[in-house]
C-alpha positions as CSV (number, residue, x, y, z in Angstrom):
1,M,153.3,252.1,200.9
2,K,154.4,252.8,197.2
3,R,156.4,249.6,197.5
4,L,153.7,247.8,198.9
5,K,151.5,249.0,196.2
6,E,154.1,248.0,193.7
7,Y,154.6,244.7,195.1
8,F,151.0,243.5,194.9
9,S,150.4,245.1,191.5
10,N,152.7,242.6,190.2
11,K,150.8,239.7,191.9
12,T,148.1,237.7,190.8
13,G,144.8,237.4,192.7
14,E,145.6,233.8,193.8
15,Q,149.2,235.0,194.9
16,I,147.3,237.7,196.9
17,F,144.9,235.4,198.6
18,A,147.5,232.9,199.4
19,L,149.8,235.7,201.0
20,C,146.8,236.7,203.1
21,L,146.0,233.0,204.1
22,L,149.4,232.8,205.1
23,V,149.7,235.6,207.1
24,S,146.4,234.5,208.9
25,V,147.7,231.1,209.7
26,V,151.1,232.5,211.2
27,A,149.2,235.1,213.1
28,V,146.9,232.3,214.9
29,M,149.7,230.1,215.2
30,L,152.0,232.7,216.9
31,F,149.0,233.7,219.2
32,C,148.4,229.9,220.2
33,A,152.0,229.4,220.7
34,I,152.6,232.4,223.2
35,V,149.3,231.4,225.0
36,R,150.9,227.9,225.5
37,L,154.3,229.4,226.1
38,C,152.8,231.6,229.0
39,G,150.2,229.1,230.2
40,G,147.2,231.7,229.6
41,L,143.8,231.8,228.6
42,W,142.5,228.0,228.1
43,F,145.5,226.5,229.9
44,T,144.5,228.3,233.3
45,A,141.3,226.4,233.3
46,D,141.0,223.4,236.1
47,L,141.8,220.5,233.7
48,E,140.5,218.0,236.5
49,S,137.1,219.4,236.2
50,I,136.9,218.9,232.5
51,H,135.2,215.4,231.6
52,E,137.5,213.8,229.1
53,P,135.9,211.7,226.3
54,N,136.3,207.9,226.5
55,P,139.4,206.3,225.3
56,I,138.0,205.2,221.8
57,L,136.9,208.6,221.1
58,Q,140.3,209.9,222.2
59,E,141.8,207.5,219.7
60,V,139.5,208.8,217.0
61,I,140.5,212.6,217.8
62,M,144.1,212.1,217.9
63,A,144.1,210.0,214.9
64,I,142.1,212.8,213.1
65,L,145.0,215.3,214.3
66,L,147.7,213.1,212.9
67,I,146.0,212.7,209.5
68,F,145.6,216.5,209.4
69,E,149.4,217.0,210.1
70,L,150.4,214.1,207.8
71,L,148.6,215.6,205.0
72,F,150.4,218.6,205.0
73,V,153.6,216.9,205.7
74,Y,153.4,214.7,202.3
75,K,152.0,217.5,200.5
76,I,155.7,219.3,201.2
77,L,157.7,216.0,200.8
78,C,155.9,214.3,198.2
79,R,154.8,217.2,195.6
80,T,151.7,215.2,194.7
81,K,147.9,215.3,194.7
82,W,146.1,216.0,197.7
83,I,143.9,212.9,197.5
84,I,147.2,210.8,197.2
85,C,148.7,212.6,200.2
86,F,145.4,212.2,202.3
87,A,145.5,208.3,201.3
88,I,148.9,207.8,202.8
89,S,148.1,209.9,205.8
90,V,145.2,208.1,206.5
91,A,147.0,204.5,205.7
92,Q,150.1,205.5,207.9
93,T,147.9,206.6,210.7
94,L,145.9,203.2,210.8
95,L,149.1,201.3,210.8
96,C,150.3,203.4,213.6
97,L,147.1,202.7,215.7
98,C,147.7,198.8,214.7
99,I,151.4,199.2,215.9
100,G,150.4,200.8,219.2
101,L,147.9,197.9,219.9
102,I,150.4,195.3,218.9
103,S,153.2,196.9,221.2
104,N,150.6,197.7,223.9
105,G,150.9,201.3,223.5
106,N,154.7,201.5,223.2
107,G,155.5,204.7,221.5
108,I,159.1,203.8,220.5
109,Y,158.1,201.1,217.8
110,T,155.3,203.9,216.4
111,N,158.4,206.6,216.2
112,I,160.6,204.3,214.6
113,F,157.7,203.5,212.0
114,N,156.7,207.3,211.4
115,I,160.6,208.0,210.8
116,V,161.1,205.5,208.1
117,C,157.8,206.5,206.4
118,Y,158.9,210.3,206.4
119,F,162.0,209.3,204.4
120,I,160.8,206.2,202.5
121,I,157.4,207.2,201.0
122,P,158.6,210.9,199.6
123,L,161.7,209.0,197.9
124,L,159.2,206.8,196.2
125,F,157.6,210.1,194.6
126,V,160.4,212.5,194.2
127,R,163.1,209.5,193.2
128,H,165.8,211.8,193.7
129,W,168.6,212.1,196.5
130,F,167.5,215.4,197.6
131,S,164.3,213.9,198.9
132,L,166.2,212.3,201.7
133,I,167.6,215.9,202.6
134,D,164.4,217.5,202.6
135,S,162.7,214.9,204.7
136,A,165.6,215.1,207.1
137,I,165.3,219.2,207.0
138,L,161.7,219.0,207.7
139,Y,161.9,216.5,210.6
140,L,164.6,218.5,212.2
141,L,162.4,221.5,212.0
142,E,159.4,219.7,213.6
143,I,161.8,218.5,216.5
144,L,163.1,221.9,217.4
145,Y,159.8,223.4,217.4
146,S,158.8,220.7,219.8
147,L,161.8,221.2,221.8
148,L,161.3,225.2,221.9
149,F,157.9,224.9,223.4
150,L,158.6,221.7,225.6
151,T,158.8,224.1,228.5
152,G,155.7,226.0,227.4
153,R,153.7,222.6,227.3
154,I,154.2,222.5,230.9
155,G,155.0,225.9,232.1
156,G,153.7,226.9,235.5
157,I,150.9,224.4,235.1
158,D,151.0,221.0,236.9
159,I,153.2,218.7,235.3
160,N,150.4,216.0,235.5
161,A,148.7,218.3,232.7
162,A,151.1,217.3,230.3
163,Y,149.5,213.7,230.2
164,N,146.1,215.3,230.2
165,F,144.3,214.6,226.9
166,I,142.4,218.0,226.6
167,Y,145.6,219.7,227.5
168,N,147.4,217.9,224.7
169,V,144.9,218.7,222.1
170,L,145.0,222.4,222.9
171,G,148.7,222.2,223.1
172,S,149.0,220.8,219.7
173,I,147.1,223.7,217.8
174,D,150.0,225.7,217.1
175,Y,152.3,222.8,216.1
176,K,149.6,221.9,213.6
177,L,149.6,225.6,212.5
178,F,153.2,225.5,212.2
179,I,153.1,222.7,209.5
180,V,150.3,224.4,207.7
181,A,152.3,227.9,207.6
182,L,155.3,226.1,206.5
183,Y,153.5,224.6,203.4
184,L,152.0,227.9,202.7
185,L,155.3,229.5,202.8
186,I,156.8,227.0,200.4
187,K,153.7,227.1,198.3
188,Y,153.8,231.0,198.0
189,F,157.8,231.0,197.6
190,G,158.6,227.9,195.7
191,G,160.9,226.7,198.3
192,F,163.7,228.3,200.6
193,K,167.2,229.1,199.3
194,L,169.9,229.0,202.2
195,W,172.8,230.2,200.4
196,K,173.5,232.2,197.2
197,K,175.2,229.5,195.0
198,Q,172.6,226.9,195.9
199,K,171.5,225.2,192.9
200,R,168.0,224.3,194.0
201,L,165.6,225.5,196.5
202,I,164.7,223.6,199.9
203,F,161.5,221.8,199.4
204,Q,161.4,223.3,195.7
205,T,157.9,222.7,194.4
206,D,158.9,222.7,190.8
207,L,160.7,219.5,190.3
208,K,161.0,219.8,186.3
209,T,163.8,222.5,186.7
210,Q,165.9,219.7,188.6
211,K,168.7,217.9,187.1
212,T,168.1,214.1,186.9
213,T,171.9,213.4,187.7
214,P,173.2,213.7,191.5
């Protein structure tokens, strides 16, 4: 308890609020992830009895969720203002919808487009080689999280539920919160140090301390 008091005594009100927010988001994320993994609570509902919204509204909801996710992704990778990250997220989402319409819903082209954006857009803002490494690490973390809970998405529920709109929206809650929690971790700690002799942090927020030469 004494060490805890000493730790918080060196923190500003903003830092304490950020830490409390981080703990809250992680707690909700873990709760939703466990529910999804175990197929409990809302995942035990009869999905066939739930009326799905019309296809247009489904696209709008999925677009909003994608914008929300990309907003934090580009806030992590681009280290720029919220409004710029929001504009990029909206533009990318709209282009994804257009690509989906042109390709008749073929997700391969949309995925390729998103991957290209993941690496090219942050590079335009950071303008340094380590931007590519950060993009690759973040993309890998997202894939690993998705693979980790792939079984949990289906669990003991009918496999057809994986293609249910309501199920997919509910199943994406902890994933979206994972991105938010990652952003808050980076914001609070300024980045991650993977080894002792590392000259810079992964996702380092203070780019002014970086060397301009590779």
